N, C-alpha and C positions, 0 to 999 in steps of 0.2 A: 504493500500500500504506500510506496514511496511517493506516488503522485499526490496522496492526501497530506503528506507531511515531508516535504523535501528539506526542511531546515534543520531538523534534529531528530534523534532517535534514542530510545531508552528501553531497558528491560529490567524487571525486578522478578526474581525467583526466590522463593523461600519454602522449602519442604514441598507441600502438596499444592502450592499455588504459584502462578506466574502471570505477570502482566507485561504487555509490550505496547510501545507507543511510537507513532510517527507524528512529528510536530510541524504544523504550519504556524510560524511565530507571528503573533499579532499584538498581544499584550505582554508587557514585561519581557522583552526580547532576550534579556540576559538571564533572568531568574526563573523563567517558567518551564524549566526542563521537567519532563515526565518520563515514567511514573513518578509521582510526588507523594511524600509522606507527611505525617504529623511529626511533632518534635521527638517522640520516642520510637518512631518507625513501626508503630503497631497498626496504623491505618494508611492504606495506599490507594491512590486513585489514578486511573487513566481516563481522560476526559476530552471529548470533542465538542466544540461549540463556543458560545460566548454567553456570559452572564452579565446583563447590562446594568443591573443594580448591585454589582458586587462591592462597590465602594461603600454604599449605605449599609450593606450587610456586614462588611468588615468593621465599620464603626460600631455597630451593635455588638459584634463578637469581642472587640477589644474591651468594651464596657463590661462584658461577662468574664473577662480575665484571660482571653486567648492572646497569644503572641504570634505575630506574623514575621516570617523571614523573607517574604517576597511581596511583589505588588500584583501578583497574578490572581485571576478569578478562580483558577484551579484550587489554590490554597484556601480560598474562601469557602468552597464547597466542603473541603475536608473538615474545617473547624465548625461549619454549620452542621455537618453530620455528627461531629462529636457532641455538639450542644443539643441537637433535636432528634438525632437518629434518622430513620427513614422518612419522617415527615419533613425533613429539610427541603425536599423538592417543592413543597407548597409555598416557600418563600422566594423561590428563584424566578426572576423575569429574564427569559432568554431562550436560546435554542441550545439543546444539550442532549448528549447521549454519553453516559459515563458508567464506569464500573468501579466500585469501592470494595477492596478486600480488607475486612476487619479481622486482623490476625488473632486477637484475643478471643473473639466470639467464633472464629472459624466460619465466617459468614461472608458470602458474596452478595453485594447489593447493586443491582442494575437499575438505571432510570432513563426514561426518554421524555423529552419535553411535551408540553400539552398538545401541540398541533402536529407533532411528528416532523418538524423541520430537519432534524438530524436522525439518521437511520441507526438501528441497532438490531443485529441478528444473533441468534443463539442456537446451539445444538445440545441435546441432552444425551449422555451415555448412561450406562448402568450406574456408575458412581462418579460421574464427571459432568462438567458443563464447560462449553467453549463459546465465547462471544466475540463479536467484532463489528466494525462499522460497515464492512462489505462482506458478502458471502464468499468471494474468492479467497479471503483470508482464512475462513473456516475450512475451505477445501484443502488447505495446506496441512491440516491435521489428518494423519494417515487413516484413522478409523472412519473418517467421513468419505464415503464414496458417492460421487454425484449421480443421482438417478432422477428421472422425470416423475413428478407428481402428476400422474396421468389423470386423476380425478379432477384436478384443478384446471385442466386445459380448456374445457368448454367455457368456464367462467372467464378465462383470459381472452378467449376469442369474442365473447359477448361484450366485455367491458374494457379489455386491454390492461387489466390489472386485477389483482386478487384482493378481496376485502378481508379484514381481520388479520390473523397472525400467519396465515398460510403463505408459502412461497412455491415456486415451481420446482424447487428441490425437495425431494422426499426427506422429511425429518428435520429440515431447517425452518425455524420459525422467526417471525418478526415480532419484537416487543412492540405492542401497540402504543400509539400516542397516548400521553396522559397516564401511563402505567409504570409501575415499578415491579421488580422481581427480587425476591429473597431466596437464596439457595443455601441451605444449612444441612450438612451431614446427608446429602443426597436427596433432601426434601425441597421441593420447589413451591413457592407461594407467590402468586400474582396479585397485585393490588391496583385498583383504579383510583388515582388520587385527585383527578379533576373531571368534572362533569359539565357538559355543554348544555346547560338547561335554558329552556325558553321561559320567559316570564309570562304569567297568565293574565296579569292585569292589562286593561286597555291602554294602548299607547296614545296618550292624550296630548303629547307635546306637538307643537307645530313643526312643519318642515323647516322653518327658519331656525328654530331652536336646535333641532337635530343637526342641521348643517353647521352651526356654531360649535356644538359639542364635538362633532367629528373633526372639525378644523383643529381644535385644541388637542384632541387625542392623537391624531395622525402627526401633527407637528412635533409633539413630544416623542412619539415613537421613532420618528426619523432622527430627532436630535440625539437620543441615546444610542442609536445604531451608527452614528458617526464616530463613536468611540473607537480609536485605532491609533496604533503607533507606526503604522505602515500606510502607504498611499491607498486611497479608495476612490471608487467611481460608482456609476449606475449603469444597469442595462436599460437603454432607452429606445424602445422599438418604434415609438411614435404613437402607440396606443395610449388611451387615457390613463391606465393604471401606472405604467412605468414612467410616463411623462409627469404625472402628479408627484410621484416620489422624487423624481429628478428636480422638479420645481422647488419642493421643500428643501432638498439637500443643497441645491445651489444657493438658496437664501441663507442657510445656516452654516455652510462649510466656510472655513476661514480662507481657503485658497480656491483658485479656479477648479471647478469640478470636471473630471474626465467622464465623458459619456460614450457609450458603445452601442452600435446597432448593426443589424444584418440586412443586406439587400440581395436581390436575385436579378439575373439577366432578363427574366420574364416579367414584363411590366405589371401584369395583373397581380403578381405576388410581391411586388417590391414596395415596401413602406418607407423607404429611406428618406423620401422628401419630407414626410411628417416628422421623422426623427430630427432632421436638420432644422426644420422649422422650430421645434421645441428648443434645440440647442441655441439657436439664434435668439429666441425670446428670453430664455433664462440665463444665457451667457455661460456656456460650457465649452470645454475643449473636446470636440467631437471626433470619434474614430468610427470608421465604417468598413465592414467586409462585404464584398460581393461574392456570394458562394456559387460556384459553378456546379453543374451536374457531375462532372468528372470528380471533383473534390468530394462532393457529397457521397458518391458511390465508393470512392476509395476509403473514406473515413467511417463508413457504416459499421464494419466489423469491430473497429476500435470502440465505437460507442456502445455496441452490444456487450462487449467485454467489460467496459466500465460500469454499465448498469447492472450487470449480473443477471439480466433477464432480457427477453425480446423487447425491443423498443416500443413503448406504448404510443409515442408520438414522434412523427418524422422530424419535427423541429428540434428534437434532441441533438441531432447532428450539427446544425448551425449554431445551437447554443454552446456546444462543446468547442467548436471552432472559434466562436466569438470569445469564449473564456480564455482560450489560448492567446488570442490577440490581446485581450485585456491584461493578461499576466505580464506582458512586456512593459506595462505602465503602472499597474496597481496590483494589490493583493486581496482587497475586500471590495465586494460589489453589492449594491442595494438593488432589489428587484421588486416588481409590482405583483408578484404571485399572491394569490389568496383573495384578491378583490372580487373576482367574478363570483366566487362561492359566497362571499359575505354580502355582496350588494346586488346580486342577480344579473350577471353580465352575459350569460350564454344565450344565443338565439334559441336554443332548444327549450329554454324556459317558457317560450311563448306557446308551446304545445299545451302546457298546463293552464296558462292564462286563457288560451282559446277555449279549453274545455270548460273553465269556469263561466265564460261568457255563453257558451253553447248551452249549459244547463239552465240558463235564465231565459232561453228562447221558448216560445210556445211549442207544445208537443208536435203540432203539424209541421212547423218549421224545422224541428230537429229531425223528424222522419224524412222530410224532403231532402235535406242536406245529406243525410246518411245514404239515401237512395242514389243521389247524384254521384257520390264518391265510390259506390260499390264496384262499378266495372273496372276501375283503374288499379294497377298493381305496381306502380313505380315505388321505390323505397320510401320516398317522401310522402306519397299519398297513403301508403300502408301505415306509416307512423301517425298520420293525421287520423285515419280511421280508428286506429288503436286508442289514440288520445281521446276520441269522442265516446268510446264504448267501454273501455277497460275500467275495473274498479280503481278508485283514486289512488290507493296505496300501491297497487300494481303499476299504475302509470308513473308514479313517483320513482319507484324502484327501477323501472325500465328506461327512464328518461336519459340516462347516461350511456345507453348501449350504442356501440358502433355498428354491430352486425346483428340483424334480426334473425329469427328462426327461419324465415323464408329464404334469405340469402345463404344461410349456412346449411340448408337442408342437403343431406347426403354427403357432406364434406368429411365427417369423421368416419374412419374405417370401422370403428366400433359404435354401437348405438349409445350415444351420450347426449344428454340434454342438461341445460342449466336453468334452474327454476328461480334463482335469486332468493332462496330462503333465508340466507344469513343477513342479507340487506333488509329484507322484510322484517326480520326479527329485530334488527337494530332500529328500524323506523318505528316499530310498535313498542319500543322500550320505555323505561321510566323517564328518560330525558326529553321525550318528544310528545308529551301529552297535549301540546298545542293542537288546536283544531284547524289552524290556518294551513291549507294545502301548500301554498307557496313557501311558507316558513318551513314546513316539513321537508320540502324538496331541497331548499338551501341547506338545511341541517344534514341531510343524507349525503350531499355532495361534500360538505365539510368533513364528514366522518370517513368518506371512502375515496371519491374521485380526487379530492385535493391531496390526499396522502400520496397517491401515485405521482402527482405533479411535483410534489416536494421532493420525493425520492429522485425523480428525474433531474430536478434543479440541482440537488446536492451532488449527485454522481457526475453530472456533466461539468459542473464548475470545479468541484474538487479534483476531477480528472485532470484539470489544468492547473491545479494548486491555487485555486481561487475560492475564497469563502464568500458565499451568498447570504445576505441578510434580508429578511422579509418584514418590513415595517407594518404592513397591513395585518400581520398575524401576531402582533403583540396581544397577549391574552386579554389585556384590558379592552382593546378594541373589539375582540371577538365577543367577550361577555356583554359589552355595550350593544353590539349589533344585534344580539339575541333579544334585546328589549325593544328594538325598533320594528314596527309592523312591516310586513312584506310589501304592503301597498305603498310605502314610502321608498322602497327599493326598486320595485317594478310598478310603475304607474301606468295602468292599462297595458299597453304594449311597448312602453318605453323602458328599456332596461337601464339599470344603474341610475335611476332618476335622482336619488339623493346624492350619490357620488359625483354625478355630472354637475349638479348645482354647485358643489364645492369646487370642482375642477375649473368651472367657468371663471372663478376668481383669479386663477393663476395661469391659465393656458389659453392659446388662441381658439376661437370658436370652431375652426375647421378641424382641429385636433380633438376637441371634446365631443363633437357631434358627428364625426365621420363613422361610416359603417365598420363594425367590428370584423377584422380579418382573421384573428386567431393565430397570427404568426404562421401562416400556411406555407406549404412546400408543394411545388408542381409535380406531385407524385404520378398522377395519371399520365401526363405527357412523358415524364422521364422513364416510366416503366415500358413505354413503347420503343425505347431506344436500346437496341440490342448491344450497342457498344458503350452504353452508359449504365444506368441503374437496371435496365432491362436484362443485363447479363446475369443478374442474380436469379432470374427465373429458371435458369438451368439447374440451380440448386434443387428445385422441386422435381427434377427429372432424373436425379442420380440413382444409382443402384442402392446407395446407402439410405436414401430417403424411402425408397420402396421397401427395403428390409426393415426400416424402423416401423412401418405399418401404421402411422398415425392417420393418414389421409386416404381417401378414395382417389387413387392416382388418375383415374379416367375423368373424374369430376374436376380435379385440379387442372388437368390438361385442357378441358373445355374452357375453364376460366381464363387460362393463359391465351388460348386461341381467340376467344371472343374479345379480350381486352386488346391484344396487340393488333387485331384487325379493325379495331374501332367500332365493333358491333355493340358492345356493352362496356360500361366503366366498372371494372372490378378492382380498382386500385386499393380499396380498403382491405378486402380479403387477401389479395396478393401480397400486400405489405405485411400483413400478419403472418402469412405462411412463410415468406422469406425470412422474417425475423426469428420465427420459431426454429427454422432449419439452421440459420446462422448460430443461434444460441446452442442448439444441440451439437453442432459441429465443434464449437469452441469449448463447451463445458462437458459434454458427454463423450464426444469423440476425441477430445484433447488435441484439436488441430491448432490452437493458438491463434494469434492475430498478426497481421503484417506490421512492420514498423510504422510509427506515427507519420501521417502525411504532412509534408512540410507546409507551413503557412504561406510560403512563397507562391503556392498554387492558388491562393485566394487573394483577390485583388483588394487593396487597402486604399481608402480615400479619406 
C-alpha cells in the first residue's frame, strides 16, 4: 500500500499482535510516525484519516492530566481512548479508519467514521483477525485465498456495489460506516455508534432561514478541512457541488487556491468551460486534463486494481488521472461528494417525484397514462412504468439500479436473481420511521449508494497519494439535513432547490442552473472502437472466461454484436462485464497490472 503512504512506514510487533502503517504526512510532519503508542507503550494505534477537532480534544485531555509528545491527531485518539474507551469515537469530527491494540486488555478495537469516508476491511480466522484499508493488503496474508463471492454478483450487476458488510471476496468483510469492532480472545463484537435519524416534527422554518443555516455550517466545515501542513486544492468539475466548495475554500484559504478539472475531446462530455468559469470568478490557479480514449483504456486495469473491485463508475479512471496530476502540486484535495444524496441532486429522483404527482391525479387519468405507456419497452419507459405501479418502498429500493431485470435476463449462467432484501430491511429500520417518501429515498442513498462513491473517491485519490476531504459530509451537516423537509431539497421537479439558492450567492448563474452531467464518460462510443476501449470486449470471449462459467456466452456475444453494430446501446452491461472479467483476471487469476500510464499521454492546460 505504498501509494497510500509514500512518506513513511512503520511496524510494531509484540507477541501475538502486529500493526503496520504507511504514512501520507499531512499533520505534524516530523512527529506523526506510526504505529504510535501511549507513554508506557501499552496502547498502539494505526490510523488513516484526519480528525478536524483534534486540537479542542487535546485541550480537554490535557485538563484531564494527559501529556502529549507530538502535535498529531493520531496521539489525540490514543489519549481519548485511554480516557473514554471505545466511546471515544463519539467525540471525533473527521474521517477515520483506525485500529487500536490494547496490550493490557489483549483487545483489538477497530473504528470507521460515521459516513464511511475512509475504508476498513477485515478477515476472521479461527483464532485471528486481519484488517487493512485495502483488500489487496489482506490478500498478502497467506491463509486468505481470493475467491469470488458468487452470491453477491447479481447485486453488483443491479447496483454496481454491495450494501452492508459484504464484498466480492468470499470471507472478507467491510466494517460498516458508523460502526466499531471489538475483538477479544477470538470473540468479535460489532457496535453501531451513530444513527442517521430523521426528525419527526414538522419542518416549520422558512427556506431563507434554512439557507442561512446551511451557509454557516458549510462555511465552517470547509474552514476546518483547510487544516494542513502541506499544499491543498479542490476538485472543481464545474458542477454546482465542487464549485461551491471551491468558492468557500478560495475565500478562506490564505494563498491562491489550486483547482483541478477533467475534460474530454468529445464536446458533449466536456465540462471544462464551466470549471474555468468558476476558477475565473473565485480567483484560483486552475489545472486541467484532457483525457483521451487511449489513456482511459490503458489506465483501466490500474484503476480496477486500486479499487479492489470492478469499477462501479467509469469516471473513476479520470478521477485517478486527475489525482495524479494534482499530486504534482498538492497533497490534500477538497471535493463536493455527498451533496447529491443530502440535497436531492440525481435526475433519477424525479421518478419518485413523478409518482407522487401521479397518485394525486384522478383515477381515469392514471389509467389512461398507464395504458399509453404499456406498449413501449425502452429502458427509460420501463422505469417510468415501474415508478407508477410498484409499491413505494420497492420503488425507493430500486431507484439506484443501473441494470433492470429485463436487460439482465438470461445473462447469468446460473439462475440468480437479486431481490434487494437487505436494502428493504434497512429502509424499514428504526432510523427511517419518517413517512416522507423523498426523505426515505435520500436516506437509503446515504446509507448505500454514497458509501460506494466514497470508496471510489478514496481509492482513486489515495492511489495517487492524495487525501480527499468531503466538507458536505461533516456529520453536523448530515444531522442538520435530516431535519430539513425533502420539499425544500427537491421543489416539485427542481433538484437541489435549497443548495442552489445558497450557491447563487457565490457562483455564476450558468454554473448553478446548468443541466447536471454527472461527470460522464463517452463509454458507448468508445466501446465501438476496437483499437481503443472496445479491445476489452475480447476479454469476454476468452477461453478463461468461458471456463469461469459466470455468463451465458451466447447472450454476451449478442450484446457485443448489437452494440458494436449500433443496433442497440448496451454500454452499461458491457462495462460491467468487462470490469468483472478484469477484476477476476487481476485478483483471481493473479495476472497483475501493467505499469502506470505516464501522465504525458494526457494533455494539460
